[in-house]
C-alpha positions as MATLAB code, in Angstrom:
seq = 'XXXXXXXXXXXXXXXXXXXXXXXXXXXXXXXXXXXXXXXXXXXXXXXXXXXXXXXXXXXXXXXXXXXXXXXXXXXXXXXXXXXXXXXXXXXXXXXXXXXXXXXXXXXXXXXXXXXXXXXXXXXXXXXXXXXXXXXXXXXXXXXXXXXXXXXXXXXXXXXXXXXXXXXXXXXXXXXXXXXXXXXXXXXXXXXXXXXXXXXXXXXXXXXXXXXXXXXXXXXXXXXXXXXXXXXXXXXXXXXXXXXXXXXXXXXXXXXXXXXXXXXXXXXXXXXXXXXXXXXXXXXXXXXXXXXXXXXXXXXXXXXXXXXXXXXXXXXXXXXXXXXXXXXXXXXXXXXXXXXXXXXXXXXXXXXXXXXXXXXXXXXXXXXXXX';
ca = [
     130.496  100.961   18.107;
     127.663   99.435   16.097;
     126.437  102.916   15.231;
     129.855  103.885   13.772;
     130.031  100.757   11.568;
     126.524  101.461   10.227;
     127.483  105.009    9.330;
     130.546  103.849    7.387;
     128.450  101.353    5.397;
     125.873  104.001    4.418;
     128.594  106.410    3.308;
     130.218  103.694    1.113;
     126.912  102.904   -0.627;
     126.216  106.575   -1.324;
     129.701  107.137   -2.778;
     129.448  104.060   -5.040;
     126.118  105.152   -6.530;
     127.107  108.775   -7.004;
     128.985  108.409  -10.349;
     126.148  106.403  -11.929;
     123.611  109.001  -10.847;
     125.769  111.827  -12.114;
     126.077  110.145  -15.513;
     122.346  109.828  -15.986;
     121.829  113.418  -14.830;
     124.312  114.675  -17.470;
     122.292  113.038  -20.263;
     119.064  114.495  -18.993;
     117.692  111.081  -18.252;
     115.928  109.884  -15.132;
     117.512  107.150  -13.163;
     116.167  103.812  -14.349;
     114.296  101.562  -12.064;
     116.044   98.614  -10.555;
     116.403   95.664  -13.004;
     114.200   92.666  -12.537;
     115.526   89.739  -10.624;
     115.571   87.437  -13.713;
     117.655   88.488  -16.715;
     115.986   87.857  -20.133;
     118.386   86.640  -22.854;
     118.313   88.748  -25.989;
     117.266   86.700  -29.053;
     119.674   86.468  -32.023;
     118.573   87.585  -35.510;
     117.778   84.820  -37.972;
     120.455   83.651  -40.458;
     118.539   85.112  -43.405;
     118.717   88.585  -41.842;
     122.484   88.185  -41.510;
     122.826   87.128  -45.114;
     120.673   90.013  -46.352;
     122.691   92.493  -44.376;
     125.914   91.083  -45.814;
     124.649   91.122  -49.403;
     123.704   94.837  -49.165;
     127.001   95.831  -47.586;
     129.224   97.987  -49.821;
     132.781   96.822  -49.114;
     134.288   99.247  -51.658;
     133.637  102.243  -49.312;
     135.151  100.631  -46.272;
     138.613  101.426  -44.986;
     140.568   98.184  -44.978;
     143.862   99.765  -43.953;
     143.304   98.547  -40.382;
     143.025   94.959  -41.539;
     146.711   94.475  -42.409;
     147.526   93.120  -38.951;
     144.296   91.175  -38.600;
     144.806   87.457  -37.843;
     142.219   85.638  -39.973;
     143.263   82.264  -38.583;
     141.513   83.109  -35.277;
     138.250   84.210  -36.888;
     135.109   82.094  -36.901;
     134.188   81.389  -40.547;
     131.409   78.956  -39.733;
     128.803   81.542  -40.786;
     130.238   81.594  -44.329;
     129.233   78.053  -45.275;
     125.892   79.171  -46.718;
     127.264   82.301  -48.398;
     126.447   82.434  -52.155;
     129.530   83.921  -53.847;
     127.914   83.738  -57.288;
     125.633   86.684  -56.374;
     128.413   88.933  -55.106;
     129.725   91.861  -57.118;
     133.443   91.231  -57.706;
     133.911   94.149  -60.093;
     135.679   96.124  -57.336;
     138.340   93.432  -57.059;
     139.894   94.038  -60.490;
     142.393   96.553  -59.134;
     143.210   94.557  -55.995;
     146.947   93.931  -55.635;
     147.287   90.367  -54.353;
     151.087   90.583  -54.368;
     150.958   92.759  -51.214;
     148.762   90.365  -49.264;
     150.207   88.117  -46.596;
     149.357   84.514  -47.484;
     151.664   82.977  -44.906;
     148.682   81.970  -42.762;
     147.363   79.773  -45.603;
     150.276   77.312  -45.578;
     148.638   75.109  -42.971;
     145.170   75.296  -44.518;
     143.711   71.835  -45.121;
     141.695   72.017  -48.358;
     140.729   68.349  -48.064;
     138.325   69.254  -45.250;
     136.540   71.958  -47.246;
     133.092   71.315  -48.720;
     133.289   71.856  -52.499;
     129.891   70.340  -53.192;
     128.432   73.801  -53.855;
     130.834   74.336  -56.775;
     129.136   71.658  -58.850;
     125.905   73.574  -58.899;
     127.351   76.911  -59.974;
     125.513   78.388  -62.970;
     127.212   77.942  -66.363;
     127.231   80.228  -69.359;
     124.649   79.682  -72.053;
     127.197   78.134  -74.464;
     128.527   75.515  -72.042;
     127.278   71.967  -71.693;
     127.999   69.421  -68.992;
     130.802   66.993  -69.760;
     128.396   64.067  -70.041;
     125.798   65.902  -72.140;
     124.783   64.699  -75.621;
     126.113   67.017  -78.418;
     123.574   69.468  -79.815;
     124.501   68.266  -83.334;
     125.178   64.484  -83.299;
     128.332   63.342  -85.128;
     127.300   61.631  -88.380;
     128.277   58.004  -88.950;
     131.398   57.352  -91.064;
     130.562   56.168  -94.584;
     132.525   54.483  -97.359;
     132.447   57.734  -99.348;
     134.115   59.554  -96.448;
     136.893   56.956  -96.349;
     137.488   57.191 -100.104;
     137.713   60.967  -99.916;
     140.167   60.857  -97.012;
     142.328   58.061  -98.482;
     142.347   58.265 -102.292;
     144.193   55.568 -104.293;
     147.942   56.192 -104.216;
     148.430   55.522 -107.939;
     146.068   58.428 -108.641;
     147.403   60.650 -105.875;
     150.989   60.817 -107.146;
     150.067   62.528 -110.422;
     151.455   66.052 -110.661;
     150.598   67.151 -114.167;
     151.166   66.391 -117.846;
     154.350   68.383 -118.441;
     157.317   66.644 -120.099;
     160.332   66.018 -117.856;
     163.633   64.199 -118.280;
     166.217   62.490 -116.114;
     169.619   60.927 -116.843;
     171.856   58.982 -114.455;
     175.355   57.681 -115.118;
     175.381   55.286 -112.201;
     178.809   53.783 -112.964;
     181.695   55.276 -114.911;
     184.742   53.511 -113.524;
     188.173   52.075 -114.106;
     189.852   49.013 -112.571;
     192.800   46.707 -113.139;
     192.353   42.998 -113.822;
     195.252   40.611 -114.647;
     197.632   43.487 -115.160;
     195.350   45.098 -117.699;
     193.237   48.192 -117.342;
     189.495   47.737 -117.602;
     186.704   50.286 -118.029;
     182.996   49.858 -117.310;
     179.836   51.934 -117.456;
     176.133   51.745 -116.680;
     173.583   54.478 -117.318;
     169.807   54.918 -117.409;
     167.397   57.736 -118.201;
     163.909   58.676 -119.280;
     161.852   61.404 -120.984;
     158.120   61.854 -120.434;
     155.400   62.510 -117.887;
     154.299   60.900 -114.654;
     152.614   57.922 -116.319;
     154.172   57.380 -119.732;
     157.920   57.569 -120.384;
     160.520   56.680 -122.930;
     163.359   54.825 -121.176;
     166.898   54.182 -122.337;
     169.529   51.960 -120.714;
     173.109   51.051 -121.531;
     175.933   49.104 -119.901;
     179.183   47.447 -120.927;
     182.873   46.986 -120.280;
     186.049   47.435 -122.246;
     189.646   46.308 -121.859;
     192.682   48.188 -123.080;
     190.381   50.564 -124.959;
     188.522   47.785 -126.811;
     184.838   47.138 -126.085;
     184.435   43.495 -125.118;
     180.674   43.481 -124.641;
     177.994   46.177 -124.357;
     174.273   46.712 -124.841;
     171.853   49.557 -125.544;
     168.095   49.443 -124.865;
     165.161   51.606 -125.931;
     161.966   50.979 -123.979;
     158.443   52.306 -123.543;
     157.449   52.525 -119.889;
     154.118   53.026 -118.207;
     153.541   53.639 -114.512;
     151.253   50.971 -113.088;
     151.647   51.826 -109.407;
     153.478   54.421 -107.358;
     157.248   53.932 -107.964;
     156.724   51.029 -110.383;
     156.862   50.923 -114.201;
     156.309   48.207 -116.763;
     158.721   48.515 -119.693;
     158.853   46.948 -123.151;
     161.209   47.522 -126.064;
     164.331   46.371 -127.900;
     167.920   45.660 -126.895;
     171.017   45.562 -129.070;
     174.240   43.777 -127.990;
     177.570   44.596 -129.646;
     181.316   44.115 -129.094;
     183.615   41.177 -129.783;
     181.761   38.591 -131.817;
     178.443   38.936 -133.635;
     175.777   41.333 -132.459;
     172.495   40.160 -130.967;
     169.054   41.802 -131.097;
     166.406   41.151 -128.468;
     162.808   42.126 -127.721;
     162.198   42.511 -124.022;
     159.541   43.207 -121.402;
     160.047   43.766 -117.698;
     159.405   45.769 -114.543;
     161.483   48.254 -112.596;
     160.898   50.401 -109.537;
     161.451   51.012 -105.858;
     160.628   48.075 -103.610;
     159.820   48.378  -99.882;
     162.774   49.504  -97.754;
     164.089   51.428 -100.806;
     165.568   48.560 -102.803;
     165.878   49.569 -106.470;
     164.819   46.517 -108.467;
     164.756   45.738 -112.179;
     164.026   42.512 -114.070;
     163.661   42.075 -117.834;
     163.055   38.977 -119.977;
     164.249   38.882 -123.619;
     163.500   36.878 -126.720;
     165.870   36.813 -129.719;
     166.259   35.136 -133.117;
     166.706   31.377 -133.421;
     164.789   30.742 -130.195;
     167.250   32.502 -127.918;
     166.002   33.740 -124.559;
     167.621   35.685 -121.763;
     166.859   37.109 -118.346;
     168.602   39.959 -116.552;
     167.772   41.035 -112.995;
     169.440   43.422 -110.572;
     168.995   45.100 -107.207;
     170.689   48.091 -105.573;
     170.518   49.573 -102.106;
     172.005   52.775 -100.644;
     173.193   52.886  -97.014;
     173.555   56.449  -95.746;
     176.599   56.748  -93.497;
     176.146   60.522  -93.481;
     174.027   62.806  -95.652;
     176.813   62.866  -98.253;
     178.810   59.682  -97.617;
     176.800   56.793  -99.080;
     177.586   53.077  -99.441;
     175.883   51.444 -102.421;
     175.327   47.677 -102.580;
     174.792   46.086 -105.998;
     173.874   42.610 -107.235;
     173.160   41.590 -110.846;
     172.640   38.225 -112.587;
     172.272   37.007 -116.174;
     170.795   33.766 -117.482;
     170.304   32.380 -120.999;
     168.043   29.736 -122.481;
     170.620   28.128 -124.804;
     174.355   28.100 -125.516;
     175.863   30.800 -127.738;
     179.515   29.797 -128.276;
     180.146   32.704 -130.671;
     180.005   35.124 -127.746;
     181.172   32.657 -125.021;
     177.753   32.324 -123.393;
     176.456   29.068 -121.914;
     172.916   28.073 -121.079;
     171.470   28.459 -117.583;
     172.840   30.836 -114.992;
     175.649   32.644 -116.784;
     177.184   35.326 -114.546;
     176.671   37.096 -111.221;
     178.239   40.405 -110.261;
     178.260   41.595 -106.628;
     179.955   44.687 -105.288;
     179.885   47.759 -103.119;
     180.833   51.355 -103.838;
     181.457   54.130 -101.352;
     180.707   57.546 -102.808;
     180.931   61.093 -101.500;
     178.445   63.554 -102.958;
     180.379   66.775 -103.463;
     177.124   67.987 -104.928;
     173.955   65.943 -105.284;
     174.685   65.640 -109.019;
     178.376   64.685 -108.814;
     179.925   62.032 -106.560;
     183.306   60.258 -106.891;
     183.526   56.769 -105.433;
     185.784   53.820 -104.735;
     184.738   50.190 -104.411;
     185.302   46.501 -104.885;
     183.420   44.028 -107.081;
     183.471   40.293 -107.688;
     182.398   38.746 -110.996;
     181.667   35.002 -111.205;
     180.802   32.789 -114.188;
     178.893   29.506 -113.974;
     178.303   26.408 -116.116;
     179.317   26.523 -119.746;
     180.114   30.205 -119.501;
     182.857   29.401 -116.960;
     184.153   26.669 -119.282;
     184.379   29.153 -122.170;
     186.362   31.498 -119.956;
     188.837   28.784 -118.996;
     189.291   27.966 -122.677;
     190.273   31.589 -123.373;
     192.833   31.630 -120.523;
     190.685   33.493 -118.013;
     189.483   32.415 -114.596;
     185.863   31.757 -113.701;
     185.904   34.581 -111.178;
     187.608   37.959 -110.827;
     187.791   40.404 -107.913;
     188.761   43.963 -108.674;
     189.244   47.271 -106.892;
     187.767   50.186 -108.795;
     187.280   53.939 -108.770;
     184.862   56.129 -110.654;
     182.264   58.895 -110.618;
     178.464   59.008 -110.440;
     176.659   61.818 -112.284;
     173.020   62.681 -112.802;
     171.265   65.590 -114.544;
];
């Protein structure tokens, strides 16, 4: 019985070793000796050898078609921490079609755990400087001459040449009805000249039932002293009912801040007469063509002039508003309302002639400039 079991064991050992022996015989190799009792662990190549082998690898000749189903999320990328991408040749990647790549595995990638410290030391091009570097050419200090060149005086800057120009504005040409009688009024201004020196003319007045009650005409020399401001000097002639009056005047006119048109002129006449006229206008744009104009004007005299019903001190104030529509920029019809008030001896002269000290009137007219 023991002999039979021994025979079976020997046969099993021979059959198990037969394929291994046949394999070595087919390769023409002798059967190796039995391995030693202790297995020696094979040493791994150094990291530098791995890096050198990767840097010399030509990826452009590889067949990447088998990589479509590759799961990169299960790969070990720990060996790539010391990889220097700046020395790689990326010229073969120009024709790479990223639209066909599957980036679905990157959704759960945590970039906050990546080490970007190596990016700071990447080489820069020769023309680049670090953000905190001192400029190669230091910026020169700002001087007073630089400021003067950048911000020249405005009164010199607004000059545009020496050509002769002209401008005429009929600001008011209107009709109204006061005390059952029709009344007409006008006011116009204009100039001829250049940017600095101009000849100015002004006229205003009112008539009733076709008869001029009082009017004036002025001829003035004007000189620009600042942007939008002129000093004027000249003569004024008053005419109408009663004797005429001649004045010599000097004043200023221009555009004040916030676009208030301002004028003020002082006059001196024969026999020690003096006068002052001042006015202000302002345009409120409701639309680009519908404009509401506000107007205020006052007159004062140094002494009484009974021949023309003028008293000393504050004589009259006119305040009104006119709503115009500019059919063209040069032509605009308007409607409005105005109140005229007399004060002091001037009001007393009006009462003596059967008129009230104040009148309110509704008016209509046109505004023209050319």
